[in-house]
C-alpha positions in Angstrom: 61.6 114.9 118.4 63.9 114.4 121.4 66.9 112.2 120.7 66.1 112.0 116.9 69.2 111.9 114.8 69.9 114.9 112.6 69.5 114.4 108.8 73.3 114.3 108.5 73.6 111.7 111.2 70.8 109.6 109.6 72.7 109.9 106.3 75.9 108.6 107.9 73.9 105.7 109.4 72.7 104.9 105.8 76.3 105.0 104.6 77.5 102.6 107.2 74.6 100.2 106.6 75.5 100.2 102.9 79.1 99.3 103.9 77.9 96.4 106.0 75.6 95.1 103.3 78.3 95.2 100.7 80.7 93.4 103.2 78.2 90.7 103.9 77.3 90.0 100.3 80.9 89.9 99.3 81.7 87.4 102.1 78.9 85.2 100.8 80.3 85.3 97.3 83.8 84.5 98.5 82.7 81.7 100.7 81.1 80.0 97.6 84.4 80.3 95.8 86.2 78.7 98.7 88.2 81.9 99.5 87.2 82.2 103.1 88.1 79.9 106.0 85.5 78.5 108.4 81.9 79.6 108.8 81.0 83.2 108.7 77.8 84.6 110.4 76.3 87.2 108.1 73.9 89.9 109.2 72.3 90.9 105.9 69.0 92.6 106.6 69.9 93.2 110.3 72.2 96.2 109.7 69.8 98.8 111.3 70.3 97.3 114.8 74.1 97.4 115.0 74.3 100.8 113.2 71.4 102.4 115.0 72.5 101.4 118.4 76.1 102.5 118.0 75.2 105.8 116.4 73.4 106.8 119.6 76.5 106.3 121.7 79.6 108.2 122.6 83.2 107.3 121.9 83.8 106.3 125.5 80.7 104.0 125.7 81.5 100.3 125.6 79.8 97.8 123.3 79.8 94.0 123.2 78.1 92.1 120.5 77.1 88.7 119.2 79.0 86.6 116.8 76.9 88.2 114.1 78.5 91.6 114.8 79.8 93.2 111.6 77.2 96.0 111.8 78.3 96.8 115.3 81.9 97.0 114.3 81.3 99.4 111.4 78.7 101.3 113.4 81.0 102.0 116.3 83.5 103.6 113.9 85.8 100.8 112.8 87.1 101.2 109.2 86.3 98.5 106.7 89.9 97.8 105.8 91.0 96.5 109.2 87.7 94.6 109.7 88.0 92.8 106.3 91.7 92.0 106.9 90.9 90.6 110.3 88.1 88.4 108.8 90.6 87.1 106.3 93.2 86.5 109.0 95.8 89.0 107.8 98.4 90.8 109.8 96.9 94.1 108.8 93.7 93.2 110.6 92.3 95.1 113.5 93.6 92.4 115.9 96.6 91.4 113.9 94.8 88.6 112.1 94.4 86.6 115.3 90.8 87.2 116.2 88.7 86.1 113.2 85.4 87.6 112.3 83.6 86.9 115.6 86.0 88.5 118.0 87.0 91.8 116.3 87.6 94.6 118.8 89.1 98.1 119.0 89.3 99.4 122.6 90.1 102.9 121.4 86.6 103.1 120.0 84.8 101.3 122.9 84.3 98.3 120.6 85.0 95.5 123.0 84.1 92.9 120.5 82.1 89.8 119.9 82.3 86.4 121.6 82.1 82.9 120.3 80.3 81.8 123.5 76.6 82.4 123.2 75.5 85.2 125.5 79.0 85.8 127.0 79.0 89.5 126.0 76.0 90.1 128.3 77.8 89.7 131.6 80.9 91.3 130.2 79.0 94.5 129.4 77.3 94.3 132.8 80.8 94.2 134.4 81.8 97.2 132.3 78.8 99.1 133.6 79.7 98.2 137.2 83.2 99.6 136.5 81.8 102.8 135.2 79.6 103.1 138.3 82.4 102.5 140.7 84.8 104.9 139.0 82.1 107.5 138.8 82.3 108.1 135.0 79.5 109.0 132.6 80.0 105.9 130.5 77.3 103.5 129.4 77.8 99.9 128.4 75.7 98.3 125.8 75.4 94.6 124.9 73.8 93.4 121.6 72.7 89.8 121.8 70.2 87.5 120.0 67.0 85.8 121.1 68.9 82.5 121.5 71.4 84.1 123.9 68.4 85.6 125.9 67.6 82.0 127.0 70.9 81.5 128.8 71.2 81.6 132.5 74.0 84.2 132.5 71.6 86.6 130.7 69.1 86.5 133.5 71.8 86.7 136.2 73.3 89.7 134.5 69.9 91.5 134.1 69.0 90.8 137.8 72.4 92.2 139.0 72.0 95.2 136.7 68.5 95.9 138.0 69.5 95.4 141.6 72.5 97.7 141.5 71.0 100.2 138.9 74.0 99.7 136.6 74.4 101.9 133.5 73.9 99.2 130.9 71.5 98.8 128.0 70.5 95.3 126.9 69.7 95.2 123.2 67.9 92.0 122.2 68.3 91.6 118.5 65.3 89.4 117.9 65.9 87.7 114.5 63.6 84.8 115.3 66.2 82.0 115.3 68.8 80.6 117.6 71.0 78.6 115.2 68.3 76.6 113.4 65.8 76.7 116.2 62.8 79.1 115.9 61.9 81.3 118.8 58.6 79.7 119.4 60.2 76.4 120.5 62.9 77.9 122.7 61.1 80.6 124.7 58.2 80.2 127.2 56.9 83.6 126.1 56.4 85.1 122.7 57.0 88.7 123.9 60.5 89.2 125.2 59.4 92.6 126.6 57.7 90.7 129.4 61.0 89.9 131.0 62.1 93.4 131.8 59.6 94.1 134.6 61.0 91.1 136.5 64.3 92.8 136.7 63.0 96.3 137.5 63.9 97.8 134.2 61.9 99.6 131.5 61.6 98.1 128.0 61.0 99.4 124.5 60.1 97.3 121.6 61.0 98.7 118.2 61.2 97.9 114.5 64.7 96.5 114.3 64.9 97.3 110.6 64.3 101.0 111.2 67.7 102.5 112.2 66.1 105.7 113.4 63.7 103.8 115.8 66.7 101.8 117.1 68.7 105.0 117.5 65.9 106.8 119.5 65.3 103.9 121.8 69.1 103.5 122.5 69.5 107.2 123.1 66.6 107.3 125.6 67.8 104.2 127.5 71.4 105.5 127.5 70.3 108.9 128.8 68.4 107.4 131.8 71.4 105.1 132.5 73.7 108.1 132.6 71.4 109.8 135.1 71.8 106.8 137.5 68.3 105.4 136.8 69.6 102.0 135.9 69.5 99.5 133.0 67.0 99.2 130.2 66.0 96.6 127.7 65.4 97.2 123.9 63.7 94.5 121.9 64.6 95.1 118.2 62.5 92.9 116.0 64.2 91.9 112.8 64.8 88.7 110.8 67.7 86.5 109.8 67.3 86.3 106.1 70.5 84.3 105.6 71.4 81.0 107.3 73.0 80.7 110.7 76.4 80.8 109.0 77.8 80.3 105.5 78.0 76.6 106.3 74.2 76.4 106.9 72.5 74.3 104.2 69.1 75.9 104.9 65.7 74.5 104.1 64.1 75.1 107.5 62.9 78.7 106.9 59.7 79.6 105.1 60.7 81.3 101.7 57.6 83.4 101.9 58.6 84.8 105.3 62.1 85.5 104.0 60.7 87.3 101.0 58.4 89.4 103.2 61.3 90.5 105.4 63.5 91.3 102.4 60.8 93.7 101.3 61.1 95.4 104.7 64.8 96.1 104.0 66.6 98.4 106.5 68.6 100.1 103.7 65.4 100.7 101.7 63.6 102.1 104.7 66.5 104.6 105.3 66.7 105.4 101.6 63.0 106.3 101.4 63.2 108.4 104.5 66.3 110.3 103.3 65.4 110.8 99.6 63.2 113.9 100.1 66.1 115.7 101.7 69.1 114.4 99.9 67.8 113.0 96.6 68.1 109.6 95.0 71.2 110.4 93.1 73.3 111.2 96.2 72.0 108.1 98.0 72.7 105.8 95.1 76.1 107.3 94.8 76.8 106.5 98.4 75.8 102.9 97.8 78.2 102.7 94.9 80.9 104.3 96.9 80.4 101.8 99.6 80.7 98.9 97.1 84.0 100.4 95.9 85.4 100.9 99.4 84.6 97.3 100.3 86.1 95.9 97.1 89.3 97.9 97.8 89.4 96.6 101.3 89.2 93.0 100.1 91.8 93.6 97.5 94.2 95.0 100.0 93.5 92.3 102.5 94.2 89.5 100.0 97.6 91.1 99.2 98.5 91.5 102.9 100.7 88.9 104.7 99.5 86.4 107.3 100.6 87.0 110.9 103.7 85.4 112.2 103.9 83.7 115.5 106.9 83.5 117.8 107.3 80.7 120.4 106.6 81.9 123.9 109.3 80.3 126.0 107.3 80.9 129.2 104.5 78.7 127.9 106.7 75.8 126.8 107.2 73.9 130.1 108.8 70.8 128.5 111.7 72.5 126.8 115.1 72.0 128.3 116.2 74.6 130.8 118.9 77.0 129.6 121.9 77.4 131.9 
């Protein structure tokens, strides 16, 4: 099938999803022990979106993500060590311990980072697409955002601009059914987000967001047409937020039966079942165990690393005495 990942690429996607799952679960355990600072937005059960999207992109392609972006970081090629160190605010982090878990970036990989402002990555990616168009490069910009962010005015402005100017940007709506604690049905006038795309002159594809291969194929197709100058596209990736909005979420507002149903539709299990006939259960289980060790080592190293130091910037201290 055109734009299908090779078996080896699919295997690498599985490995990266395992890394993200181990990362998220360890963050949950550490939060309960009081060893993390501030709320952390976990993406357990949503790994296939971030990993599937980024696996279909090139190194020069740019990606922005939501505050729940760990799968996008790892998917775009960031190593767990710098990501974990950044989450824990250490000097060895990807951004020197100054960004925190929501804002991690690595420009060398095209990983432009997350944003603490809901929906703010959408216009940023649209601007990056405009830059690529003006400069005449073959780059594509991708923005991953949630159904809550899709209600913001800036989302609609960006989509309209992208459709009008045929910008090379792919909008990936990670539909996890909640914006903070608010379910989709009481925040959107339509149940089907795919209905929005025709209003901005762009195609749309709705996929199973827990199937990394389906996400990969949709992204590759949309990116291909964007590179040909045919304009933007929308992908609606249906998934579910099985954990709370953040680690500070007390819960109680989600149906346990719905959560259980989505946990059965686990993206790692879907990948495992698809890969087992080719690579065997022993190899796949070994990769999951190796991912657990890698994440454990990353946390151990991060906890031993120093915190960043900050020097006073004289230029930003207007009330200090002038030096003669």
